[in-house]
C-alpha positions in Angstrom: 148.5 83.8 24.4 147.0 86.7 25.8 143.6 86.3 27.5 141.6 89.4 27.6 139.5 90.5 30.4 137.9 93.5 28.4 137.9 94.4 24.4 138.7 97.5 24.0 138.2 97.9 20.1 134.7 99.3 20.5 133.2 102.7 21.6 132.9 103.2 25.5 129.5 103.7 26.9 128.3 104.3 30.4 125.2 103.1 31.7 122.9 102.4 34.8 121.0 99.0 34.5 118.7 99.6 37.7 116.4 102.8 38.5 112.8 103.8 39.3 110.5 106.7 38.1 107.0 107.3 38.8 106.1 104.5 37.0 106.6 102.6 40.1 108.1 103.9 43.6 110.4 106.6 42.2 109.7 110.5 42.8 110.8 111.7 39.4 109.1 111.1 35.9 110.9 109.1 33.3 111.8 112.4 31.4 113.1 113.9 34.3 115.0 110.8 34.9 116.5 110.4 31.5 117.6 114.1 31.4 119.5 113.8 35.0 121.6 110.8 33.7 122.2 112.3 30.6 123.4 115.5 32.2 125.9 113.3 34.0 127.3 111.8 30.8 125.3 108.8 30.7 124.8 106.7 27.3 121.9 104.5 28.6 119.7 103.6 31.3 117.3 101.1 32.1 113.8 101.9 33.9 113.4 98.7 36.2 110.2 99.4 37.5 108.6 97.0 40.2 106.5 94.2 38.5 106.1 96.6 35.7 107.8 96.2 32.2 108.5 99.5 30.3 110.3 100.3 27.2 110.1 104.5 27.2 111.1 104.6 23.3 110.5 108.1 23.3 113.5 109.0 25.0 115.6 107.7 22.9 117.8 110.0 20.7 121.3 109.4 18.6 123.2 109.4 22.1 121.1 108.2 24.5 119.4 104.6 24.7 117.0 103.4 26.8 117.1 99.6 27.5 113.6 97.6 28.2 113.3 96.3 31.8 111.7 95.7 35.2 112.6 94.6 38.7 110.8 91.3 40.0 110.3 90.6 43.8 109.7 87.1 45.5 109.1 87.7 48.8 109.9 85.3 51.6 107.5 84.8 54.6 110.4 86.7 56.4 109.7 90.3 55.1 113.5 91.3 55.4 114.7 88.2 53.2 113.4 88.6 49.8 114.6 88.2 46.3 114.8 90.8 43.7 115.9 90.3 40.0 116.0 92.6 37.0 114.9 91.9 33.7 116.8 93.5 30.8 115.4 93.3 27.3 117.9 92.3 24.6 115.5 93.7 22.1 112.9 96.6 21.7 109.6 96.0 23.8 106.1 96.6 21.7 102.5 96.9 22.5 102.4 93.1 22.7 104.7 90.2 23.0 107.1 89.2 20.1 109.4 86.5 19.3 112.3 89.1 20.0 110.8 90.3 23.3 108.4 87.9 25.3 107.5 91.1 27.4 105.9 94.0 26.4 105.7 97.8 27.1 103.6 98.2 30.4 103.3 94.7 31.0 102.6 94.2 34.8 103.1 91.4 36.9 101.8 89.8 40.1 104.2 89.2 43.1 104.3 85.3 43.0 103.0 83.5 46.5 106.3 82.1 48.1 106.5 78.5 47.4 110.2 78.0 48.0 113.4 78.6 45.9 111.3 77.5 43.1 109.4 80.6 43.0 112.5 82.4 42.2 114.1 79.6 39.7 110.5 79.8 37.8 110.7 83.9 37.7 114.2 83.4 36.1 113.4 80.9 33.7 110.3 83.0 32.4 112.6 85.9 32.0 114.8 84.1 29.9 112.1 82.5 28.0 110.9 85.9 27.2 114.6 86.6 25.9 115.7 89.0 28.6 119.0 88.9 30.6 118.6 88.6 34.6 120.5 90.2 37.0 120.6 89.2 40.7 120.2 92.0 43.1 121.6 93.5 46.3 122.0 90.2 48.3 123.4 92.2 51.5 120.1 94.6 51.2 118.1 91.1 50.8 119.7 89.6 54.0 120.8 86.8 52.0 123.3 84.1 52.5 125.1 82.2 49.8 122.9 78.9 50.6 120.0 81.4 50.1 120.7 81.3 46.1 123.5 79.0 45.2 121.3 76.7 43.7 119.7 79.4 41.4 120.9 79.3 38.0 120.4 81.8 34.9 121.1 85.1 36.1 124.4 86.4 33.7 125.3 89.2 36.4 124.9 90.2 40.0 124.9 93.1 41.8 128.1 93.7 43.5 127.6 97.1 44.3 124.2 99.3 44.6 124.6 102.8 45.3 121.2 103.3 46.6 121.5 100.6 49.0 125.0 101.8 50.4 123.8 105.4 51.1 120.7 104.3 52.5 121.7 101.6 54.8 125.4 100.8 53.9 124.0 97.5 52.7 125.3 98.1 49.1 128.4 95.6 48.5 127.9 92.2 47.3 131.7 91.5 46.1 132.1 88.7 48.7 129.0 87.0 47.5 130.2 87.1 44.1 133.7 85.8 45.0 131.8 82.6 46.6 130.0 82.0 43.4 133.1 82.6 41.2 135.2 80.1 43.3 132.7 77.5 43.0 133.1 77.9 39.0 130.1 80.0 38.3 130.4 82.4 35.4 128.9 85.3 36.8 129.6 88.9 36.0 129.6 91.8 38.2 127.6 95.1 37.6 127.5 98.4 40.1 124.1 100.2 39.8 122.1 103.1 41.6 118.8 101.7 42.1 117.7 105.1 42.1 114.5 106.1 43.7 115.1 110.2 44.1 113.6 110.0 47.8 117.7 110.8 48.7 120.4 111.3 46.8 120.7 107.8 45.3 121.4 108.6 41.7 124.5 108.5 39.6 126.8 106.9 42.0 127.5 103.2 40.5 127.7 102.2 36.8 128.8 100.2 34.1 131.3 101.2 31.3 130.4 99.1 28.4 132.7 98.3 25.3 130.3 97.7 22.3 130.5 98.7 18.7 127.5 100.9 18.6 125.0 102.7 21.0 122.1 99.9 20.2 120.1 97.7 22.7 121.4 94.8 20.5 125.1 96.0 20.9 124.9 96.9 24.2 123.1 93.9 25.9 125.6 91.6 23.7 128.6 93.2 25.3 126.9 92.9 28.7 126.2 89.1 28.2 129.8 88.7 26.8 130.9 90.5 30.1 132.9 93.2 28.1 132.6 95.9 30.6 133.9 97.0 34.2 131.8 98.6 37.1 132.7 101.7 38.9 132.0 104.5 41.4 134.8 106.5 39.7 138.0 104.9 38.6 138.8 104.0 34.8 139.9 100.8 33.7 141.6 101.2 30.2 143.1 97.4 29.7 143.1 94.2 31.8 144.8 90.8 30.6 146.6 87.8 31.3 149.7 87.1 29.2 152.5 84.7 29.8 151.2 83.9 33.3 151.1 87.6 34.3 148.1 89.5 35.0 148.2 93.3 34.0 145.9 96.0 34.3 146.1 99.8 33.1 143.9 102.5 34.7 143.2 106.0 35.6 145.2 107.6 38.8 145.1 105.1 41.4 146.1 104.6 45.2 145.5 100.9 45.1 145.7 98.1 42.8 144.4 94.7 44.0 144.4 91.5 42.1 141.7 89.1 43.7 142.1 85.4 43.1 140.9 81.7 44.3 141.9 79.5 45.7 145.6 81.1 46.1 146.0 84.5 47.5 145.9 87.4 45.2 148.2 90.4 45.5 147.8 94.4 46.3 149.9 97.1 45.3 150.0 100.4 47.4 151.0 103.9 46.5 153.5 105.3 48.7 152.9 108.7 49.7 152.1 110.8 46.7 152.5 108.2 44.3 150.1 107.4 41.9 149.5 104.2 40.2 148.5 103.6 36.7 149.6 100.1 35.7 149.8 96.7 37.9 151.0 93.6 37.4 150.9 90.1 39.3 152.7 87.0 38.7 150.2 83.9 38.6 151.3 80.4 40.2 149.1 78.3 37.6 146.6 77.0 40.1 144.1 80.2 40.2 140.6 79.4 39.0 140.3 83.1 38.1 141.6 86.7 38.2 139.8 89.8 38.9 141.1 93.5 39.8 140.0 96.3 41.7 141.3 99.8 41.5 140.7 102.4 44.3 141.4 105.9 43.4 142.6 108.8 46.1 139.1 109.4 47.1 138.5 105.7 48.0 136.0 105.2 44.9 136.3 102.0 43.3 136.4 100.2 39.8 136.0 96.3 39.6 137.0 94.3 36.4 135.4 91.1 35.5 137.3 88.1 36.3 139.4 86.3 33.6 138.7 82.4 33.9 142.1 80.8 33.6 140.7 77.8 31.9 138.0 79.4 29.6 138.5 83.0 28.7 138.4 85.5 25.7 141.7 85.1 23.7 143.7 87.2 21.2 
């Protein structure tokens, strides 16, 4: 049996799930933002304005898609320890709420009064009830420890890399938090984003590559929910699988390939001299809860696969 960490029978679409425009605290208009991303080879973006749900459908065209979205804040009394969540609509948003999308274009939300972790959980629950996906944002920038969010449920993904936080204050990585959830059996995907505000050069630095049947809101969000994508700051992942007890990956030119597993240790493959890596393998011992891969190119840029859960995976 071959367990797939990534289906590749659809089309590849490059996207950013987290950015801001002049509809909240960004410095560029939605039209300017869309042009920047399209010019950089992106196929879709979501405008995730603070407490402001938008769906800029007028920016859609044949090769470029807008996903409805917003970013919700749940501030704690300590201003440096906060919770931010993305809402990503699985269907278009209209001028009023519908069964398909319980949020509507230009809907605004108050920041809830902090009443403990239930404040965050209720925000997640309300977002799910509106048929939106939830992403847990930048845990390092938010100054959160694992115990601050371990009991939260319902987010399908978390930001394992936030380019804006990285270039602003080197607080953009969330991989350690991600592995802490995964090793506890939490099936959470990892996404790389920008969180672009255009105050500094914080755009087009982290993205997801989604394999989907077509460029529609429904197809893209279905692939995201399924985990049929990888995240990157540069390298490409072509295939990731486990077959006959061996984890395998094919990728673009790399300097390093790392297989990360728990509770056993993983395996790293390092290029020697000017060697170029394009394939890596690791023999599993059979005790691993999951395996995921990281690819690092000669410029230090990273791509992250989603994990293959070795007891419950996509099978071929």
